[in-house]
C-alpha positions as CSV (number, residue, x, y, z in Angstrom):
1,M,-7.5,-20.6,5.0
2,A,-10.1,-22.7,3.1
3,P,-10.6,-21.8,-0.5
4,L,-13.7,-20.0,-1.6
5,A,-15.5,-20.4,-5.0
6,P,-14.9,-17.5,-7.3
7,S,-18.7,-17.2,-7.5
8,N,-19.0,-16.7,-3.8
9,T,-20.2,-13.1,-4.2
10,P,-22.0,-11.1,-6.9
11,R,-19.5,-9.7,-9.4
12,F,-19.3,-6.8,-11.9
13,R,-16.8,-6.9,-14.8
14,V,-16.0,-3.6,-16.4
15,H,-14.6,-4.0,-19.9
16,Y,-12.6,-1.1,-21.2
17,T,-10.1,-0.2,-24.0
18,S,-6.9,1.7,-23.2
19,M,-4.4,2.5,-25.9
20,A,-6.1,0.1,-28.4
21,H,-6.0,-2.8,-25.9
22,G,-8.9,-4.4,-24.1
23,H,-8.9,-4.9,-20.3
24,T,-11.3,-6.0,-17.6
25,M,-11.7,-4.9,-14.0
26,Q,-13.7,-7.1,-11.7
27,F,-15.4,-5.8,-8.6
28,R,-17.4,-7.8,-6.0
29,S,-20.4,-5.8,-4.9
30,H,-24.1,-6.1,-4.1
31,A,-24.9,-2.6,-5.6
32,S,-27.4,-2.0,-8.3
33,P,-25.9,-1.5,-11.8
34,A,-26.7,2.3,-11.8
35,T,-25.1,2.7,-8.3
36,F,-22.1,0.6,-9.3
37,G,-21.7,2.8,-12.5
38,S,-21.6,5.9,-10.3
39,F,-18.9,4.3,-8.2
40,V,-16.7,3.4,-11.3
41,D,-17.3,6.9,-12.7
42,G,-16.1,8.4,-9.4
43,L,-13.0,6.2,-9.3
44,L,-11.9,6.7,-12.9
45,G,-12.7,10.4,-12.7
46,R,-10.3,10.7,-9.9
47,L,-7.6,8.8,-11.8
48,D,-8.2,10.9,-15.0
49,P,-5.1,13.1,-14.8
50,A,-2.8,10.1,-14.2
51,I,-4.0,7.6,-16.9
52,A,-4.0,7.3,-20.6
53,P,-7.4,7.7,-22.3
54,L,-9.6,4.7,-21.8
55,T,-13.2,4.0,-22.9
56,I,-15.7,1.9,-21.1
57,D,-16.9,-0.7,-23.6
58,S,-19.4,-2.7,-21.5
59,V,-20.3,-3.9,-18.0
60,D,-21.3,-7.4,-17.1
61,F,-22.9,-8.9,-13.9
62,A,-23.0,-12.4,-12.4
63,P,-25.0,-13.0,-9.2
64,A,-23.6,-15.0,-6.3
65,G,-23.4,-18.7,-7.1
66,S,-23.3,-18.2,-10.8
67,D,-20.4,-18.0,-13.3
68,I,-22.7,-16.6,-16.1
69,F,-22.1,-12.9,-16.7
70,N,-24.8,-10.9,-18.5
71,P,-24.5,-7.4,-19.8
72,V,-26.1,-4.6,-17.6
73,T,-26.6,-0.9,-18.2
74,T,-24.8,1.3,-15.8
75,A,-24.8,4.7,-17.6
76,I,-21.0,4.7,-18.0
77,E,-20.8,2.6,-21.2
78,G,-19.1,4.7,-23.8
79,N,-17.6,7.1,-21.2
80,T,-14.0,8.2,-21.7
81,Y,-11.5,8.9,-18.9
82,G,-7.8,9.7,-18.9
83,S,-5.9,12.8,-20.0
84,S,-2.3,11.9,-19.3
85,G,-1.1,11.1,-22.9
86,T,-0.2,8.0,-24.8
87,V,3.4,7.1,-24.5
88,P,3.6,3.5,-25.9
89,E,5.0,2.0,-22.7
90,M,1.9,3.1,-20.7
91,A,-0.1,0.3,-22.3
92,A,1.8,-2.2,-20.1
93,W,1.7,-0.1,-16.9
94,A,-1.2,-0.4,-14.4
95,F,-1.9,1.3,-11.1
96,T,-2.7,-1.4,-8.6
97,F,-4.7,-0.7,-5.4
98,V,-4.3,-3.5,-2.8
99,G,-6.3,-4.2,0.3
100,R,-7.2,-7.0,2.6
101,T,-10.4,-8.0,4.3
102,S,-10.7,-8.7,8.0
103,G,-11.0,-12.4,7.0
104,G,-7.5,-12.2,5.5
105,R,-8.6,-12.2,1.8
106,R,-6.6,-10.0,-0.6
107,V,-8.5,-7.5,-2.7
108,R,-6.9,-5.8,-5.7
109,V,-8.0,-3.3,-8.4
110,A,-5.8,-2.6,-11.4
111,V,-6.3,0.2,-14.0
112,F,-4.1,0.0,-17.1
113,G,-2.6,3.1,-18.7
114,A,-0.6,4.4,-15.7
115,D,1.4,7.5,-16.6
116,S,4.4,6.8,-14.3
117,L,6.2,4.0,-12.6
118,G,7.1,6.2,-9.6
119,D,10.5,5.9,-8.0
120,N,10.3,2.3,-7.0
121,Y,7.1,1.0,-8.7
122,R,5.1,2.2,-5.7
123,F,3.5,5.5,-4.7
124,N,3.5,6.0,-1.0
125,P,1.1,8.5,0.7
126,A,1.7,12.1,-0.4
127,E,3.7,11.2,-3.4
128,S,0.8,11.6,-5.8
129,A,-2.3,13.6,-4.8
130,V,-4.3,11.9,-7.7
131,L,-3.5,8.4,-6.4
132,D,-4.1,9.4,-2.8
133,D,-7.6,10.8,-3.8
134,A,-8.4,7.5,-5.7
135,R,-7.3,5.3,-2.8
136,D,-9.3,7.4,-0.4
137,F,-12.3,7.1,-2.7
138,L,-12.0,3.3,-2.6
139,A,-11.7,3.4,1.2
140,A,-14.8,5.7,1.5
141,N,-16.9,3.3,-0.6
142,P,-16.2,-0.1,1.0
143,S,-19.3,-1.9,-0.4
144,F,-18.1,-1.6,-4.0
145,A,-14.9,-3.6,-3.8
146,L,-15.6,-6.5,-1.5
147,G,-13.3,-9.5,-0.9
148,I,-14.1,-13.0,-2.1
149,D,-15.3,-13.6,1.5
150,D,-18.0,-10.8,1.0
151,V,-16.2,-8.5,3.5
152,A,-15.1,-4.9,2.9
153,A,-11.4,-4.3,2.3
154,V,-9.0,-2.2,4.3
155,W,-6.9,-0.5,1.6
156,K,-3.1,-0.3,1.9
157,A,-1.7,3.3,2.2
158,Y,0.3,2.9,-1.0
159,V,-0.5,2.2,-4.7
160,N,1.7,-0.2,-6.6
161,V,2.6,0.3,-10.3
162,Q,2.6,-3.0,-12.2
163,V,4.5,-3.6,-15.5
164,N,2.5,-6.5,-17.0
165,D,4.7,-9.1,-18.7
166,H,1.9,-10.1,-21.2
167,W,1.5,-6.5,-22.4
168,V,5.3,-5.9,-22.6
169,K,5.6,-8.9,-24.9
170,E,2.6,-7.7,-27.0
171,L,4.2,-4.3,-27.4
172,R,7.6,-5.5,-28.6
173,P,8.2,-5.3,-32.3
């Protein structure tokens, strides 16, 4: 498969703080900033019971063909999501939704502050109603998380839980 430039599609970056650590989610989408903000609000609202409190700091946008991100207003800046608590280890844990486009390109969305690792670092269908709902929301809104090839993703039925090595090192005394 031939490589594609990272700037192949328009991109939004959502900057957020969870447990005093800054993170960024990137989405490829042609949506307007306000419509995109509604999508992120819907996704994080569904994850609320299963994540540590997080606050949206800002949202940036870069059009296709550009690597320059500029701030946009989406109406979610300053919103807080998450009600699961703040066990210190949660800062290194992320729920990771994985999909693939019909062109074979991988799509991934990770949200830090996961409240559980599951039995095997994965939640299969029906193991978590909250994660099932969030995954179904992604699937029902295909134009908000496109692949680098500008094609909608088909989301896997499971949700992985990632333990990020960088954040594990940062949390060690």
